[in-house]
mmCIF file of the N, C-alpha and C atoms, coordinates in Angstrom:
data_MODEL
# 
_entry.id   MODEL 
# 
loop_
_atom_site.group_PDB 
_atom_site.id 
_atom_site.type_symbol 
_atom_site.label_atom_id 
_atom_site.label_alt_id 
_atom_site.label_comp_id 
_atom_site.label_asym_id 
_atom_site.label_entity_id 
_atom_site.label_seq_id 
_atom_site.pdbx_PDB_ins_code 
_atom_site.Cartn_x 
_atom_site.Cartn_y 
_atom_site.Cartn_z 
_atom_site.occupancy 
_atom_site.B_iso_or_equiv 
_atom_site.pdbx_formal_charge 
_atom_site.auth_seq_id 
_atom_site.auth_comp_id 
_atom_site.auth_asym_id 
_atom_site.auth_atom_id 
_atom_site.pdbx_PDB_model_num 
ATOM 1   N N  . UNK A 1 1  ? 28.868  -4.033  -28.987 1.00 0.00 ? 1  UNK A N  1 
ATOM 2   C CA . UNK A 1 1  ? 28.092  -5.256  -28.149 1.00 0.00 ? 1  UNK A CA 1 
ATOM 3   C C  . UNK A 1 1  ? 28.403  -5.383  -26.567 1.00 0.00 ? 1  UNK A C  1 
ATOM 4   N N  . UNK A 1 2  ? 29.945  -6.059  -26.715 1.00 0.00 ? 2  UNK A N  1 
ATOM 5   C CA . UNK A 1 2  ? 30.616  -6.596  -25.617 1.00 0.00 ? 2  UNK A CA 1 
ATOM 6   C C  . UNK A 1 2  ? 30.677  -5.804  -24.810 1.00 0.00 ? 2  UNK A C  1 
ATOM 7   N N  . UNK A 1 3  ? 31.215  -4.135  -25.262 1.00 0.00 ? 3  UNK A N  1 
ATOM 8   C CA . UNK A 1 3  ? 31.301  -3.055  -24.251 1.00 0.00 ? 3  UNK A CA 1 
ATOM 9   C C  . UNK A 1 3  ? 30.064  -2.539  -23.684 1.00 0.00 ? 3  UNK A C  1 
ATOM 10  N N  . UNK A 1 4  ? 28.745  -2.684  -23.972 1.00 0.00 ? 4  UNK A N  1 
ATOM 11  C CA . UNK A 1 4  ? 27.746  -2.620  -23.473 1.00 0.00 ? 4  UNK A CA 1 
ATOM 12  C C  . UNK A 1 4  ? 27.422  -3.253  -22.573 1.00 0.00 ? 4  UNK A C  1 
ATOM 13  N N  . UNK A 1 5  ? 27.773  -5.002  -22.587 1.00 0.00 ? 5  UNK A N  1 
ATOM 14  C CA . UNK A 1 5  ? 27.650  -5.946  -21.570 1.00 0.00 ? 5  UNK A CA 1 
ATOM 15  C C  . UNK A 1 5  ? 28.361  -5.866  -20.233 1.00 0.00 ? 5  UNK A C  1 
ATOM 16  N N  . UNK A 1 6  ? 30.123  -5.091  -20.516 1.00 0.00 ? 6  UNK A N  1 
ATOM 17  C CA . UNK A 1 6  ? 31.105  -5.036  -19.522 1.00 0.00 ? 6  UNK A CA 1 
ATOM 18  C C  . UNK A 1 6  ? 30.452  -3.886  -18.745 1.00 0.00 ? 6  UNK A C  1 
ATOM 19  N N  . UNK A 1 7  ? 29.598  -2.646  -19.491 1.00 0.00 ? 7  UNK A N  1 
ATOM 20  C CA . UNK A 1 7  ? 29.505  -1.693  -18.516 1.00 0.00 ? 7  UNK A CA 1 
ATOM 21  C C  . UNK A 1 7  ? 28.180  -1.794  -17.800 1.00 0.00 ? 7  UNK A C  1 
ATOM 22  N N  . UNK A 1 8  ? 27.383  -3.202  -18.075 1.00 0.00 ? 8  UNK A N  1 
ATOM 23  C CA . UNK A 1 8  ? 26.224  -3.393  -17.693 1.00 0.00 ? 8  UNK A CA 1 
ATOM 24  C C  . UNK A 1 8  ? 26.757  -4.126  -16.531 1.00 0.00 ? 8  UNK A C  1 
ATOM 25  N N  . UNK A 1 9  ? 27.800  -5.336  -16.593 1.00 0.00 ? 9  UNK A N  1 
ATOM 26  C CA . UNK A 1 9  ? 28.244  -6.173  -15.676 1.00 0.00 ? 9  UNK A CA 1 
ATOM 27  C C  . UNK A 1 9  ? 28.838  -4.860  -14.558 1.00 0.00 ? 9  UNK A C  1 
ATOM 28  N N  . UNK A 1 10 ? 29.754  -4.050  -14.945 1.00 0.00 ? 10 UNK A N  1 
ATOM 29  C CA . UNK A 1 10 ? 30.614  -3.358  -14.032 1.00 0.00 ? 10 UNK A CA 1 
ATOM 30  C C  . UNK A 1 10 ? 29.656  -2.329  -13.118 1.00 0.00 ? 10 UNK A C  1 
ATOM 31  N N  . UNK A 1 11 ? 28.244  -1.981  -13.586 1.00 0.00 ? 11 UNK A N  1 
ATOM 32  C CA . UNK A 1 11 ? 27.482  -1.330  -13.054 1.00 0.00 ? 11 UNK A CA 1 
ATOM 33  C C  . UNK A 1 11 ? 26.609  -1.986  -12.001 1.00 0.00 ? 11 UNK A C  1 
ATOM 34  N N  . UNK A 1 12 ? 26.224  -3.199  -12.356 1.00 0.00 ? 12 UNK A N  1 
ATOM 35  C CA . UNK A 1 12 ? 25.583  -4.500  -11.010 1.00 0.00 ? 12 UNK A CA 1 
ATOM 36  C C  . UNK A 1 12 ? 26.328  -4.736  -10.598 1.00 0.00 ? 12 UNK A C  1 
ATOM 37  N N  . UNK A 1 13 ? 27.892  -4.638  -10.429 1.00 0.00 ? 13 UNK A N  1 
ATOM 38  C CA . UNK A 1 13 ? 28.838  -5.195  -9.591  1.00 0.00 ? 13 UNK A CA 1 
ATOM 39  C C  . UNK A 1 13 ? 29.273  -4.108  -8.610  1.00 0.00 ? 13 UNK A C  1 
ATOM 40  N N  . UNK A 1 14 ? 29.039  -2.678  -9.170  1.00 0.00 ? 14 UNK A N  1 
ATOM 41  C CA . UNK A 1 14 ? 29.515  -1.605  -8.340  1.00 0.00 ? 14 UNK A CA 1 
ATOM 42  C C  . UNK A 1 14 ? 28.022  -1.398  -7.265  1.00 0.00 ? 14 UNK A C  1 
ATOM 43  N N  . UNK A 1 15 ? 27.146  -2.267  -7.793  1.00 0.00 ? 15 UNK A N  1 
ATOM 44  C CA . UNK A 1 15 ? 26.032  -1.727  -6.658  1.00 0.00 ? 15 UNK A CA 1 
ATOM 45  C C  . UNK A 1 15 ? 25.554  -2.613  -5.915  1.00 0.00 ? 15 UNK A C  1 
ATOM 46  N N  . UNK A 1 16 ? 26.475  -3.897  -5.888  1.00 0.00 ? 16 UNK A N  1 
ATOM 47  C CA . UNK A 1 16 ? 26.038  -5.130  -5.077  1.00 0.00 ? 16 UNK A CA 1 
ATOM 48  C C  . UNK A 1 16 ? 26.416  -4.744  -3.422  1.00 0.00 ? 16 UNK A C  1 
ATOM 49  N N  . UNK A 1 17 ? 26.649  -3.647  -3.049  1.00 0.00 ? 17 UNK A N  1 
ATOM 50  C CA . UNK A 1 17 ? 27.038  -2.916  -1.294  1.00 0.00 ? 17 UNK A CA 1 
ATOM 51  C C  . UNK A 1 17 ? 25.893  -2.981  -1.005  1.00 0.00 ? 17 UNK A C  1 
ATOM 52  N N  . UNK A 1 18 ? 25.077  -2.717  -1.518  1.00 0.00 ? 18 UNK A N  1 
ATOM 53  C CA . UNK A 1 18 ? 23.325  -2.477  -0.863  1.00 0.00 ? 18 UNK A CA 1 
ATOM 54  C C  . UNK A 1 18 ? 22.954  -3.956  -0.695  1.00 0.00 ? 18 UNK A C  1 
ATOM 55  N N  . UNK A 1 19 ? 23.341  -5.035  -1.053  1.00 0.00 ? 19 UNK A N  1 
ATOM 56  C CA . UNK A 1 19 ? 22.806  -6.079  -0.433  1.00 0.00 ? 19 UNK A CA 1 
ATOM 57  C C  . UNK A 1 19 ? 23.663  -6.621  0.694   1.00 0.00 ? 19 UNK A C  1 
ATOM 58  N N  . UNK A 1 20 ? 24.706  -5.972  0.803   1.00 0.00 ? 20 UNK A N  1 
ATOM 59  C CA . UNK A 1 20 ? 25.135  -6.378  2.286   1.00 0.00 ? 20 UNK A CA 1 
ATOM 60  C C  . UNK A 1 20 ? 24.764  -5.447  3.349   1.00 0.00 ? 20 UNK A C  1 
ATOM 61  N N  . UNK A 1 21 ? 23.646  -4.333  3.102   1.00 0.00 ? 21 UNK A N  1 
ATOM 62  C CA . UNK A 1 21 ? 23.408  -3.532  4.047   1.00 0.00 ? 21 UNK A CA 1 
ATOM 63  C C  . UNK A 1 21 ? 22.337  -4.257  5.324   1.00 0.00 ? 21 UNK A C  1 
ATOM 64  N N  . UNK A 1 22 ? 22.255  -5.935  5.268   1.00 0.00 ? 22 UNK A N  1 
ATOM 65  C CA . UNK A 1 22 ? 21.558  -6.128  6.365   1.00 0.00 ? 22 UNK A CA 1 
ATOM 66  C C  . UNK A 1 22 ? 22.091  -5.974  7.789   1.00 0.00 ? 22 UNK A C  1 
ATOM 67  N N  . UNK A 1 23 ? 23.097  -5.964  8.104   1.00 0.00 ? 23 UNK A N  1 
ATOM 68  C CA . UNK A 1 23 ? 23.430  -5.142  9.629   1.00 0.00 ? 23 UNK A CA 1 
ATOM 69  C C  . UNK A 1 23 ? 23.024  -4.156  9.980   1.00 0.00 ? 23 UNK A C  1 
ATOM 70  N N  . UNK A 1 24 ? 22.794  -3.226  9.027   1.00 0.00 ? 24 UNK A N  1 
ATOM 71  C CA . UNK A 1 24 ? 22.247  -2.006  9.927   1.00 0.00 ? 24 UNK A CA 1 
ATOM 72  C C  . UNK A 1 24 ? 21.031  -1.914  9.799   1.00 0.00 ? 24 UNK A C  1 
ATOM 73  N N  . UNK A 1 25 ? 20.177  -2.874  9.713   1.00 0.00 ? 25 UNK A N  1 
ATOM 74  C CA . UNK A 1 25 ? 18.656  -2.769  9.928   1.00 0.00 ? 25 UNK A CA 1 
ATOM 75  C C  . UNK A 1 25 ? 18.469  -2.504  11.590  1.00 0.00 ? 25 UNK A C  1 
ATOM 76  N N  . UNK A 1 26 ? 19.289  -3.488  12.340  1.00 0.00 ? 26 UNK A N  1 
ATOM 77  C CA . UNK A 1 26 ? 19.202  -3.310  13.905  1.00 0.00 ? 26 UNK A CA 1 
ATOM 78  C C  . UNK A 1 26 ? 19.424  -2.286  14.234  1.00 0.00 ? 26 UNK A C  1 
ATOM 79  N N  . UNK A 1 27 ? 20.139  -1.252  13.681  1.00 0.00 ? 27 UNK A N  1 
ATOM 80  C CA . UNK A 1 27 ? 20.678  -0.087  13.883  1.00 0.00 ? 27 UNK A CA 1 
ATOM 81  C C  . UNK A 1 27 ? 19.498  1.117   13.834  1.00 0.00 ? 27 UNK A C  1 
ATOM 82  N N  . UNK A 1 28 ? 19.161  0.756   12.788  1.00 0.00 ? 28 UNK A N  1 
ATOM 83  C CA . UNK A 1 28 ? 17.751  1.470   12.116  1.00 0.00 ? 28 UNK A CA 1 
ATOM 84  C C  . UNK A 1 28 ? 16.588  1.358   13.036  1.00 0.00 ? 28 UNK A C  1 
ATOM 85  N N  . UNK A 1 29 ? 16.373  -0.020  12.929  1.00 0.00 ? 29 UNK A N  1 
ATOM 86  C CA . UNK A 1 29 ? 15.093  -0.286  14.185  1.00 0.00 ? 29 UNK A CA 1 
ATOM 87  C C  . UNK A 1 29 ? 15.719  0.451   15.726  1.00 0.00 ? 29 UNK A C  1 
ATOM 88  N N  . UNK A 1 30 ? 16.601  0.475   16.210  1.00 0.00 ? 30 UNK A N  1 
ATOM 89  C CA . UNK A 1 30 ? 17.084  0.910   17.310  1.00 0.00 ? 30 UNK A CA 1 
ATOM 90  C C  . UNK A 1 30 ? 16.862  2.109   17.657  1.00 0.00 ? 30 UNK A C  1 
ATOM 91  N N  . UNK A 1 31 ? 17.118  2.681   16.370  1.00 0.00 ? 31 UNK A N  1 
ATOM 92  C CA . UNK A 1 31 ? 17.308  4.773   16.429  1.00 0.00 ? 31 UNK A CA 1 
ATOM 93  C C  . UNK A 1 31 ? 15.848  4.923   16.711  1.00 0.00 ? 31 UNK A C  1 
ATOM 94  N N  . UNK A 1 32 ? 14.709  3.986   15.640  1.00 0.00 ? 32 UNK A N  1 
ATOM 95  C CA . UNK A 1 32 ? 13.620  4.665   15.689  1.00 0.00 ? 32 UNK A CA 1 
ATOM 96  C C  . UNK A 1 32 ? 12.840  4.244   17.198  1.00 0.00 ? 32 UNK A C  1 
ATOM 97  N N  . UNK A 1 33 ? 13.083  3.122   17.672  1.00 0.00 ? 33 UNK A N  1 
ATOM 98  C CA . UNK A 1 33 ? 12.620  2.938   18.822  1.00 0.00 ? 33 UNK A CA 1 
ATOM 99  C C  . UNK A 1 33 ? 13.234  3.562   20.277  1.00 0.00 ? 33 UNK A C  1 
ATOM 100 N N  . UNK A 1 34 ? 14.385  4.092   19.920  1.00 0.00 ? 34 UNK A N  1 
ATOM 101 C CA . UNK A 1 34 ? 14.704  5.176   21.177  1.00 0.00 ? 34 UNK A CA 1 
ATOM 102 C C  . UNK A 1 34 ? 14.342  6.466   21.047  1.00 0.00 ? 34 UNK A C  1 
ATOM 103 N N  . UNK A 1 35 ? 14.096  6.554   19.968  1.00 0.00 ? 35 UNK A N  1 
ATOM 104 C CA . UNK A 1 35 ? 13.637  8.198   19.470  1.00 0.00 ? 35 UNK A CA 1 
ATOM 105 C C  . UNK A 1 35 ? 12.044  8.055   19.663  1.00 0.00 ? 35 UNK A C  1 
ATOM 106 N N  . UNK A 1 36 ? 11.458  7.167   19.519  1.00 0.00 ? 36 UNK A N  1 
ATOM 107 C CA . UNK A 1 36 ? 9.856   6.985   19.830  1.00 0.00 ? 36 UNK A CA 1 
ATOM 108 C C  . UNK A 1 36 ? 9.515   7.489   18.168  1.00 0.00 ? 36 UNK A C  1 
ATOM 109 N N  . UNK A 1 37 ? 10.144  7.591   17.258  1.00 0.00 ? 37 UNK A N  1 
ATOM 110 C CA . UNK A 1 37 ? 9.575   7.658   15.870  1.00 0.00 ? 37 UNK A CA 1 
ATOM 111 C C  . UNK A 1 37 ? 8.808   6.309   15.481  1.00 0.00 ? 37 UNK A C  1 
ATOM 112 N N  . UNK A 1 38 ? 9.235   5.485   15.648  1.00 0.00 ? 38 UNK A N  1 
ATOM 113 C CA . UNK A 1 38 ? 8.750   4.129   15.709  1.00 0.00 ? 38 UNK A CA 1 
ATOM 114 C C  . UNK A 1 38 ? 7.136   4.149   15.795  1.00 0.00 ? 38 UNK A C  1 
ATOM 115 N N  . UNK A 1 39 ? 6.482   4.361   16.602  1.00 0.00 ? 39 UNK A N  1 
ATOM 116 C CA . UNK A 1 39 ? 5.380   4.606   17.144  1.00 0.00 ? 39 UNK A CA 1 
ATOM 117 C C  . UNK A 1 39 ? 4.484   5.845   16.121  1.00 0.00 ? 39 UNK A C  1 
ATOM 118 N N  . UNK A 1 40 ? 5.438   6.665   16.086  1.00 0.00 ? 40 UNK A N  1 
ATOM 119 C CA . UNK A 1 40 ? 4.462   7.889   14.983  1.00 0.00 ? 40 UNK A CA 1 
ATOM 120 C C  . UNK A 1 40 ? 4.552   7.094   13.758  1.00 0.00 ? 40 UNK A C  1 
ATOM 121 N N  . UNK A 1 41 ? 5.202   6.485   13.349  1.00 0.00 ? 41 UNK A N  1 
ATOM 122 C CA . UNK A 1 41 ? 5.196   6.016   11.684  1.00 0.00 ? 41 UNK A CA 1 
ATOM 123 C C  . UNK A 1 41 ? 3.755   5.069   11.896  1.00 0.00 ? 41 UNK A C  1 
ATOM 124 N N  . UNK A 1 42 ? 3.902   4.144   13.125  1.00 0.00 ? 42 UNK A N  1 
ATOM 125 C CA . UNK A 1 42 ? 2.774   3.149   13.423  1.00 0.00 ? 42 UNK A CA 1 
ATOM 126 C C  . UNK A 1 42 ? 1.318   3.911   13.201  1.00 0.00 ? 42 UNK A C  1 
ATOM 127 N N  . UNK A 1 43 ? 1.307   5.113   13.944  1.00 0.00 ? 43 UNK A N  1 
ATOM 128 C CA . UNK A 1 43 ? 0.004   5.963   14.047  1.00 0.00 ? 43 UNK A CA 1 
ATOM 129 C C  . UNK A 1 43 ? -0.385  6.444   12.827  1.00 0.00 ? 43 UNK A C  1 
ATOM 130 N N  . UNK A 1 44 ? 0.764   7.049   12.431  1.00 0.00 ? 44 UNK A N  1 
ATOM 131 C CA . UNK A 1 44 ? 0.476   7.328   10.789  1.00 0.00 ? 44 UNK A CA 1 
ATOM 132 C C  . UNK A 1 44 ? -0.096  6.529   9.806   1.00 0.00 ? 44 UNK A C  1 
ATOM 133 N N  . UNK A 1 45 ? 0.191   5.120   9.884   1.00 0.00 ? 45 UNK A N  1 
ATOM 134 C CA . UNK A 1 45 ? 0.214   4.132   9.325   1.00 0.00 ? 45 UNK A CA 1 
ATOM 135 C C  . UNK A 1 45 ? -1.362  3.685   9.702   1.00 0.00 ? 45 UNK A C  1 
ATOM 136 N N  . UNK A 1 46 ? -1.544  3.678   10.831  1.00 0.00 ? 46 UNK A N  1 
ATOM 137 C CA . UNK A 1 46 ? -3.095  3.276   11.127  1.00 0.00 ? 46 UNK A CA 1 
ATOM 138 C C  . UNK A 1 46 ? -3.873  4.312   10.835  1.00 0.00 ? 46 UNK A C  1 
ATOM 139 N N  . UNK A 1 47 ? -3.841  5.797   11.236  1.00 0.00 ? 47 UNK A N  1 
ATOM 140 C CA . UNK A 1 47 ? -4.966  6.717   10.346  1.00 0.00 ? 47 UNK A CA 1 
ATOM 141 C C  . UNK A 1 47 ? -5.085  6.641   9.134   1.00 0.00 ? 47 UNK A C  1 
ATOM 142 N N  . UNK A 1 48 ? -4.036  6.245   8.423   1.00 0.00 ? 48 UNK A N  1 
ATOM 143 C CA . UNK A 1 48 ? -3.887  6.242   6.866   1.00 0.00 ? 48 UNK A CA 1 
ATOM 144 C C  . UNK A 1 48 ? -4.941  4.923   6.708   1.00 0.00 ? 48 UNK A C  1 
ATOM 145 N N  . UNK A 1 49 ? -4.811  3.961   7.336   1.00 0.00 ? 49 UNK A N  1 
ATOM 146 C CA . UNK A 1 49 ? -5.688  2.415   6.556   1.00 0.00 ? 49 UNK A CA 1 
ATOM 147 C C  . UNK A 1 49 ? -7.415  3.059   7.319   1.00 0.00 ? 49 UNK A C  1 
ATOM 148 N N  . UNK A 1 50 ? -7.397  3.540   8.553   1.00 0.00 ? 50 UNK A N  1 
ATOM 149 C CA . UNK A 1 50 ? -8.992  3.942   8.955   1.00 0.00 ? 50 UNK A CA 1 
ATOM 150 C C  . UNK A 1 50 ? -9.355  4.674   7.798   1.00 0.00 ? 50 UNK A C  1 
ATOM 151 N N  . UNK A 1 51 ? -8.694  5.624   7.731   1.00 0.00 ? 51 UNK A N  1 
ATOM 152 C CA . UNK A 1 51 ? -9.226  7.036   6.567   1.00 0.00 ? 51 UNK A CA 1 
ATOM 153 C C  . UNK A 1 51 ? -9.645  6.015   4.992   1.00 0.00 ? 51 UNK A C  1 
ATOM 154 N N  . UNK A 1 52 ? -8.904  5.371   4.736   1.00 0.00 ? 52 UNK A N  1 
ATOM 155 C CA . UNK A 1 52 ? -8.858  4.532   3.364   1.00 0.00 ? 52 UNK A CA 1 
ATOM 156 C C  . UNK A 1 52 ? -10.315 3.343   3.969   1.00 0.00 ? 52 UNK A C  1 
ATOM 157 N N  . UNK A 1 53 ? -10.252 3.013   4.870   1.00 0.00 ? 53 UNK A N  1 
ATOM 158 C CA . UNK A 1 53 ? -11.495 2.302   5.118   1.00 0.00 ? 53 UNK A CA 1 
ATOM 159 C C  . UNK A 1 53 ? -13.116 2.819   5.014   1.00 0.00 ? 53 UNK A C  1 
ATOM 160 N N  . UNK A 1 54 ? -12.667 4.206   6.133   1.00 0.00 ? 54 UNK A N  1 
ATOM 161 C CA . UNK A 1 54 ? -13.859 4.986   5.843   1.00 0.00 ? 54 UNK A CA 1 
ATOM 162 C C  . UNK A 1 54 ? -14.348 5.494   4.580   1.00 0.00 ? 54 UNK A C  1 
ATOM 163 N N  . UNK A 1 55 ? -13.538 5.527   3.782   1.00 0.00 ? 55 UNK A N  1 
ATOM 164 C CA . UNK A 1 55 ? -13.457 6.176   2.157   1.00 0.00 ? 55 UNK A CA 1 
ATOM 165 C C  . UNK A 1 55 ? -14.441 5.136   1.473   1.00 0.00 ? 55 UNK A C  1 
ATOM 166 N N  . UNK A 1 56 ? -14.183 3.658   1.822   1.00 0.00 ? 56 UNK A N  1 
ATOM 167 C CA . UNK A 1 56 ? -14.577 2.797   0.846   1.00 0.00 ? 56 UNK A CA 1 
ATOM 168 C C  . UNK A 1 56 ? -15.952 2.519   1.444   1.00 0.00 ? 56 UNK A C  1 
ATOM 169 N N  . UNK A 1 57 ? -16.065 2.717   2.658   1.00 0.00 ? 57 UNK A N  1 
ATOM 170 C CA . UNK A 1 57 ? -17.286 2.321   3.178   1.00 0.00 ? 57 UNK A CA 1 
ATOM 171 C C  . UNK A 1 57 ? -18.540 3.371   2.888   1.00 0.00 ? 57 UNK A C  1 
ATOM 172 N N  . UNK A 1 58 ? -17.886 4.632   2.709   1.00 0.00 ? 58 UNK A N  1 
ATOM 173 C CA . UNK A 1 58 ? -18.823 5.700   2.054   1.00 0.00 ? 58 UNK A CA 1 
ATOM 174 C C  . UNK A 1 58 ? -19.125 5.844   0.125   1.00 0.00 ? 58 UNK A C  1 
ATOM 175 N N  . UNK A 1 59 ? -18.013 5.134   -0.008  1.00 0.00 ? 59 UNK A N  1 
ATOM 176 C CA . UNK A 1 59 ? -18.317 5.011   -1.654  1.00 0.00 ? 59 UNK A CA 1 
ATOM 177 C C  . UNK A 1 59 ? -19.022 4.024   -1.755  1.00 0.00 ? 59 UNK A C  1 
ATOM 178 N N  . UNK A 1 60 ? -19.487 2.782   -0.748  1.00 0.00 ? 60 UNK A N  1 
ATOM 179 C CA . UNK A 1 60 ? -20.145 1.574   -1.074  1.00 0.00 ? 60 UNK A CA 1 
ATOM 180 C C  . UNK A 1 60 ? -21.519 2.266   -0.826  1.00 0.00 ? 60 UNK A C  1 
ATOM 181 N N  . UNK A 1 61 ? -21.750 2.964   0.219   1.00 0.00 ? 61 UNK A N  1 
ATOM 182 C CA . UNK A 1 61 ? -23.121 3.693   0.738   1.00 0.00 ? 61 UNK A CA 1 
ATOM 183 C C  . UNK A 1 61 ? -23.661 4.528   -0.676  1.00 0.00 ? 61 UNK A C  1 
ATOM 184 N N  . UNK A 1 62 ? -22.795 5.304   -1.056  1.00 0.00 ? 62 UNK A N  1 
ATOM 185 C CA . UNK A 1 62 ? -23.229 6.175   -2.309  1.00 0.00 ? 62 UNK A CA 1 
ATOM 186 C C  . UNK A 1 62 ? -23.300 5.342   -3.642  1.00 0.00 ? 62 UNK A C  1 
ATOM 187 N N  . UNK A 1 63 ? -22.937 4.492   -3.792  1.00 0.00 ? 63 UNK A N  1 
ATOM 188 C CA . UNK A 1 63 ? -23.113 3.348   -4.980  1.00 0.00 ? 63 UNK A CA 1 
ATOM 189 C C  . UNK A 1 63 ? -24.370 2.916   -4.736  1.00 0.00 ? 63 UNK A C  1 
ATOM 190 N N  . UNK A 1 64 ? -24.867 2.084   -3.645  1.00 0.00 ? 64 UNK A N  1 
ATOM 191 C CA . UNK A 1 64 ? -26.189 1.862   -2.926  1.00 0.00 ? 64 UNK A CA 1 
ATOM 192 C C  . UNK A 1 64 ? -27.115 2.724   -3.652  1.00 0.00 ? 64 UNK A C  1 
ATOM 193 N N  . UNK A 1 65 ? -26.943 4.058   -2.908  1.00 0.00 ? 65 UNK A N  1 
ATOM 194 C CA . UNK A 1 65 ? -28.190 4.981   -3.030  1.00 0.00 ? 65 UNK A CA 1 
ATOM 195 C C  . UNK A 1 65 ? -28.019 5.244   -4.353  1.00 0.00 ? 65 UNK A C  1 
ATOM 196 N N  . UNK A 1 66 ? -27.140 5.282   -5.417  1.00 0.00 ? 66 UNK A N  1 
ATOM 197 C CA . UNK A 1 66 ? -27.560 5.462   -6.678  1.00 0.00 ? 66 UNK A CA 1 
ATOM 198 C C  . UNK A 1 66 ? -27.923 4.268   -7.921  1.00 0.00 ? 66 UNK A C  1 
ATOM 199 N N  . UNK A 1 67 ? -27.532 3.169   -7.640  1.00 0.00 ? 67 UNK A N  1 
ATOM 200 C CA . UNK A 1 67 ? -28.501 2.445   -7.789  1.00 0.00 ? 67 UNK A CA 1 
ATOM 201 C C  . UNK A 1 67 ? -29.575 2.240   -7.457  1.00 0.00 ? 67 UNK A C  1 
ATOM 202 N N  . UNK A 1 68 ? -30.201 2.281   -6.031  1.00 0.00 ? 68 UNK A N  1 
ATOM 203 C CA . UNK A 1 68 ? -31.568 2.572   -6.051  1.00 0.00 ? 68 UNK A CA 1 
ATOM 204 C C  . UNK A 1 68 ? -32.139 3.525   -6.725  1.00 0.00 ? 68 UNK A C  1 
ATOM 205 N N  . UNK A 1 69 ? -31.691 4.763   -7.248  1.00 0.00 ? 69 UNK A N  1 
ATOM 206 C CA . UNK A 1 69 ? -32.467 5.610   -8.032  1.00 0.00 ? 69 UNK A CA 1 
ATOM 207 C C  . UNK A 1 69 ? -32.402 5.175   -9.580  1.00 0.00 ? 69 UNK A C  1 
ATOM 208 N N  . UNK A 1 70 ? -31.271 4.552   -10.013 1.00 0.00 ? 70 UNK A N  1 
ATOM 209 C CA . UNK A 1 70 ? -31.249 4.469   -11.537 1.00 0.00 ? 70 UNK A CA 1 
ATOM 210 C C  . UNK A 1 70 ? -32.436 2.958   -11.682 1.00 0.00 ? 70 UNK A C  1 
ATOM 211 N N  . UNK A 1 71 ? -32.135 2.086   -10.744 1.00 0.00 ? 71 UNK A N  1 
ATOM 212 C CA . UNK A 1 71 ? -32.699 0.881   -11.191 1.00 0.00 ? 71 UNK A CA 1 
ATOM 213 C C  . UNK A 1 71 ? -34.247 0.422   -10.183 1.00 0.00 ? 71 UNK A C  1 
ATOM 214 N N  . UNK A 1 72 ? -34.226 1.086   -9.144  1.00 0.00 ? 72 UNK A N  1 
ATOM 215 C CA . UNK A 1 72 ? -35.398 0.898   -8.072  1.00 0.00 ? 72 UNK A CA 1 
ATOM 216 C C  . UNK A 1 72 ? -35.606 -0.285  -7.691  1.00 0.00 ? 72 UNK A C  1 
ATOM 217 N N  . UNK A 1 73 ? -36.282 -1.222  -7.567  1.00 0.00 ? 73 UNK A N  1 
ATOM 218 C CA . UNK A 1 73 ? -36.572 -2.488  -7.511  1.00 0.00 ? 73 UNK A CA 1 
ATOM 219 C C  . UNK A 1 73 ? -36.104 -3.457  -8.200  1.00 0.00 ? 73 UNK A C  1 
ATOM 220 N N  . UNK A 1 74 ? -35.973 -3.120  -9.275  1.00 0.00 ? 74 UNK A N  1 
ATOM 221 C CA . UNK A 1 74 ? -35.590 -4.075  -10.279 1.00 0.00 ? 74 UNK A CA 1 
ATOM 222 C C  . UNK A 1 74 ? -33.896 -3.956  -10.538 1.00 0.00 ? 74 UNK A C  1 
ATOM 223 N N  . UNK A 1 75 ? -33.280 -3.947  -9.818  1.00 0.00 ? 75 UNK A N  1 
ATOM 224 C CA . UNK A 1 75 ? -31.738 -3.616  -9.698  1.00 0.00 ? 75 UNK A CA 1 
ATOM 225 C C  . UNK A 1 75 ? -31.190 -5.252  -10.165 1.00 0.00 ? 75 UNK A C  1 
ATOM 226 N N  . UNK A 1 76 ? -30.483 -4.992  -11.159 1.00 0.00 ? 76 UNK A N  1 
ATOM 227 C CA . UNK A 1 76 ? -30.003 -6.601  -11.934 1.00 0.00 ? 76 UNK A CA 1 
ATOM 228 C C  . UNK A 1 76 ? -28.791 -7.150  -11.004 1.00 0.00 ? 76 UNK A C  1 
ATOM 229 N N  . UNK A 1 77 ? -28.196 -6.207  -10.206 1.00 0.00 ? 77 UNK A N  1 
ATOM 230 C CA . UNK A 1 77 ? -26.988 -6.498  -9.315  1.00 0.00 ? 77 UNK A CA 1 
ATOM 231 C C  . UNK A 1 77 ? -27.674 -7.163  -7.531  1.00 0.00 ? 77 UNK A C  1 
ATOM 232 N N  . UNK A 1 78 ? -28.939 -7.286  -7.964  1.00 0.00 ? 78 UNK A N  1 
ATOM 233 C CA . UNK A 1 78 ? -29.267 -7.562  -6.327  1.00 0.00 ? 78 UNK A CA 1 
ATOM 234 C C  . UNK A 1 78 ? -30.729 -8.680  -6.741  1.00 0.00 ? 78 UNK A C  1 
ATOM 235 N N  . UNK A 1 79 ? -30.655 -9.107  -7.913  1.00 0.00 ? 79 UNK A N  1 
ATOM 236 C CA . UNK A 1 79 ? -31.730 -10.008 -8.156  1.00 0.00 ? 79 UNK A CA 1 
ATOM 237 C C  . UNK A 1 79 ? -31.369 -11.553 -7.435  1.00 0.00 ? 79 UNK A C  1 
ATOM 238 N N  . UNK A 1 80 ? -30.291 -11.786 -6.809  1.00 0.00 ? 80 UNK A N  1 
ATOM 239 C CA . UNK A 1 80 ? -30.484 -13.040 -5.914  1.00 0.00 ? 80 UNK A CA 1 
ATOM 240 C C  . UNK A 1 80 ? -31.218 -12.371 -5.048  1.00 0.00 ? 80 UNK A C  1 
ATOM 241 N N  . UNK A 1 81 ? -30.909 -11.638 -4.544  1.00 0.00 ? 81 UNK A N  1 
ATOM 242 C CA . UNK A 1 81 ? -31.504 -11.124 -3.008  1.00 0.00 ? 81 UNK A CA 1 
ATOM 243 C C  . UNK A 1 81 ? -32.855 -11.113 -3.031  1.00 0.00 ? 81 UNK A C  1 
ATOM 244 N N  . UNK A 1 82 ? -33.588 -10.744 -3.981  1.00 0.00 ? 82 UNK A N  1 
ATOM 245 C CA . UNK A 1 82 ? -35.094 -10.757 -4.273  1.00 0.00 ? 82 UNK A CA 1 
ATOM 246 C C  . UNK A 1 82 ? -35.464 -11.981 -4.435  1.00 0.00 ? 82 UNK A C  1 
ATOM 247 N N  . UNK A 1 83 ? -35.020 -13.396 -4.813  1.00 0.00 ? 83 UNK A N  1 
ATOM 248 C CA . UNK A 1 83 ? -35.646 -13.914 -5.132  1.00 0.00 ? 83 UNK A CA 1 
ATOM 249 C C  . UNK A 1 83 ? -35.590 -14.964 -4.234  1.00 0.00 ? 83 UNK A C  1 
# 
């Protein structure tokens, strides 16, 4: 049991060098900005978000169409609007 605790503690202490890597973030940010890769990442994220938004709108319209087919005018999900 003690040996297991010592091994876990040694593993945790050996991997603490990742916690001190805060100074390198400026170097990474500068690299992305100087190489214009920062804007590529932003553009890709924007395209993905727009794609997700369009997909959600598509699913919403499809769901409304299916609800009309199944329930007609007596849609239990839209009863508040009909009153």
